N, C-alpha and C positions, 0 to 999 in steps of 0.2 A: 106594777107593770116595773119588770126590771133596767138595769139600764140600759141594757143590749135594748128591751121595747122600746127603750126616750129616745137611743138613739136612733132607729127604725122614722120611728115616730118625726122626729127632729127633721132628718132626712128628707124628707117628706115631706115636709112642713118646704121648704128649701128648695128642693123639684119641680116643686106644683106653684111656687112662689105667689107663698103666705108670710105673712108679717112672721117676723117672730117678735111676738112681746114681752115685758120683764117676766111676767110673769111664767111665765116657758122657760122649761126645764131645755137647757145647752149646755153644750159641751164648756169648758172653764177654760179650752183655751178660744173659741168664742169668743166670751166672754170675756179673754183677754184681749181678746187683740180688737174687741170694738173699747176696751176702754185707752184703749194707743190710740185708736184711732180718732174717735171723738174729742180725747181730753187736744193731742196733738190741735185739733182745727180749732176748740175753745183757746186754744194760748194762742194760737191767729188769730184770729178777732180780734183781739185784746192788746197783742202785744203787735198787732198791726194798726191799730189808732194811736201810736204814737209818732209813726215820721208827718202824719198825714196832720194829730194835733197840731203838732207845733207850727204847724203853715196854718192854724184860724185868724191869730192875730194879725198877718202877715200878707191876706188877701186881697187881691189890686184894687178888686173892691166888693159895695155888698153883696152884691148876687155871687160873686167866686163865694164870699164867706160862708152864706146864708147854706150853701150848695155847700160846701166841705162840712158846718156844719154838723147835718143831719146823720151827710154819711157819714161821720164820726161816728156818730149817737147811731147809724143801723149802725155797724158796727160790734157796737158794745151789747147790743141789744143779741146778738148771731151770738156775744161770749156767752152769756148770759142763757139762750134756748140751746147753747150743747154739752153744758155746765151741767142744766137738766136732767139735759135724756143721761150724759156719764152717771147720773145719781142714779136712772133705777136699774145701773146696772149692778148696783150694791157698795158703793165707791161714798166715798164722804168728799165732797166741797171742800170743804179749809183740804186735806188732806189732801183731795191733787194739784190747787193752788199749791203750796207748798213745793210738791212734788217740780215745776217749772222755777219756783223761788231758788231750787237749791241745783237744779241746772239736769236734775234724773229725767223730767221730762221735756219733751222739741217743742218748737216750733216752727214755721216755715221759716226755711232759714232765706227767703228777700226782704225777713227784712229787718234782717240786720245788714244792709246797704241805706248809707245814709238818702237824706235828698233834701237837695244843696239848693237845688233850684224852684220857681215856682210850675215851672217844664214837668217836673219830678213829679210833681202833683199829677200832671193829666195824666203822666205813664206809666203810674205807679196806677191809678184807672184804670185804664185804656189796657195796658199790659197784665201788667198782676192781680185785676179784676179779673181779666179774661181768661188768662190762664187759670181763672183760680172758678168761674166757671164752668169748662172746661170738662170739667173733675167735679164737682158742682150737682151738674143738672145731672151727671151720671148715678147722684147717690141719692134723688130723688126717691131709683130704686132702688136703694141699699136692701139688704132683707131685713135687719133692723128695724121695727114697728116706730119709734123714740126719733131716731136719728129717721132715717128721710122724712115721715110730716114738719120735723122743722127745717130740712134744709131746702120743701116747698118752699118757706117761707122765704128763705137764707132767701135761693136763688132769684126768684123778683127781685129785689134790695138788687144784689150783687149788679142787675143786666143792668141795672139804673145806675152803676155807679162807670161798670163797664161804656152809656153810653156819657156817660159827663167827662170820663175823660179824655173818651175821643175827643165830640167835643172840643172842650179845652184845648188839647194840641190844633183843634184844626181852626181853634183861630186865632191861633200862638202861629201856624204856619201859614197862612196869606196877612201874617200882621208883615215886618220887619222885618231886613235881613237879618236882623241882627237876634231876632223873633225867632225865630224860623233856623239862628243855627243854635238857639238853648237849646229846641224843640229837636233838632240831632245829636244835640247831648245829653240830653237825658233818654235820647234812643240807644244812642250809643252805651250806656252808665245801666242798662233793664235789662235790655235783650238777650242778654245769653242770665243773666242771673230767673227770671221769666221763665228759661227753659228750665235753668235746675228748680225748678219748684218740685217739681214730678215726678222730685226724687232721683235716690238712682235708674240704674238704666235696666232693663229687662232681671238679663246679666247677675246681677248683684245685689239683685231683693231678695230682701228673706218674708216677706211676707207677702208679699201678691201671691204667690200659684195659690196657698187656700188662703186669703181672701178672696179672690177668684168663684171656689169651689165654692168656698157658701156666698157667695154672691152679695159679700160685702164689699168689693170694688166690681165694675162688669168690662171694663178695661185691664190691660197692666196699666205703668207708668210709661213708656213707652211709645203702645200707640196713641197717650192722650197728647204727646207731646208733638205728635205726629200731625196732628189732629190739630190742633194749637198754631202749631206751624204754617198748615195748609190750608187755617182762616184767618190768620196776623197777615198775611206776605202783601193777599190782595186791599187789606185796610192799611197799610203802613204804604202804597203807590197811591192811592190814592190824596195821603196827607202832601205826599211827595220826600216823603222821610227814606233814607237806609237802610236797611238793615244791613248791620257790620258783622256780616260771616260773605269773607271772595267766594267760595264754593256753594252758596245755597241758587242751586240752583232744579225750574221747573223740569223730572222726569217724567218722559212720558210712556215709558214703559212699564214703571212704575203705578205714576199716577196720583205721586205726592211732589214734595219738594225737594228736597236731597240737601241738608244740612251740616258745620260744621261739628265733628267731635267735641263737644262739652267737655272745658277744662276740671274736669273731677277731682282732683289735687285741690282745684279753691271752695267748690262745691264739698269736700269731706271735712277739710279747715274751719268751715261756718257751722259745718252740722257739730264740730270737738269743742265749738266755742271760741272758735280763732278768729272770727269775720270782726269788719271792720266798727260791726257798733252793735256784739253781741252785750256785750259785759252792765253799758250803754245804757239796753230794753230791759235785764238782767234786772241792774238797779234799780231803773225809773220803777218797774211791778215792783220793788222789795218799798217805796221807796211810800208807792201810793198805797197801798195795805195799812203800810205802818204808819201814813194820817191819816190813811179813817180805821185804823182801830174806835176814837172815842164815837163816832157816827154807828157802827153795827152793836157796840159797846149798849146805847142809847136805843136803838132799837131793841136790840136781845131785851132791857130794860121796862119797855112800853111792853113790847109782845106780853111780856111775865103778867104786867101791872091789869096788863085787860082781861089775862084770861082768868087770873082769884078772883078779875071785880063779875066772867062769869057765874061762874062755880059761885059766889057767896048768897 
């Protein structure tokens, strides 16, 4: 089969909604796009454990601690699923992680903001995981099979995380004036970073058009951002929280909420590594890898010993 025949067969499978599998022929650019996107997703799950993990020992009661602990464990599992999906594309996991530590690979900009109060943990669950779900539900239909299958399980767990965060904020908003103020402060600080999670505007996105043609993505960044705003505003009204955007209003003609322009200068500064916690986050991941070296060496030694016994 010539390369032209392979390309026609690939495009036909995409058009017919047939999943591309690891052993199928695929264009190099398709493979590279998947490696970039899935590895970034995996890194985001792992780095995203840090701001929440820091609050496990400071949770207000045993129930909240148990729920948060379970959530952080879920995020670790999501990272492992996604690193495994990247490996099906022929990449080495160690190299993928080293790319994160060197700054070559990116992760979601939202995790470069600090979680200063317990209300921030609720805001992360409601807003951050809510934004993630808006993107990830569509990824259950992505054209690459291993990625799509991983997303089915991830979305089920992320949906629980979003509900848990919302319930936590609802408790605060129905509590004392100080608790309600703490929830509003978390909303004020996380609203705009949550909108930035969807990436640059469509006009500035260099990958969206081709990713949509290949059905890696199903919606553009701006479409997903708009859907998130439309879904979240009524939820904020139920909580009694004010979204920090004076220009936010329902547009009857469009059938959507209008909202202010994002501070793209801030977005790009964070993406380039100049956010409040970029250096801290990377340092924590590098330290974790270094501290865990003896565990990996012991596991590899045990695996080799076991393999020798089987061949003896």
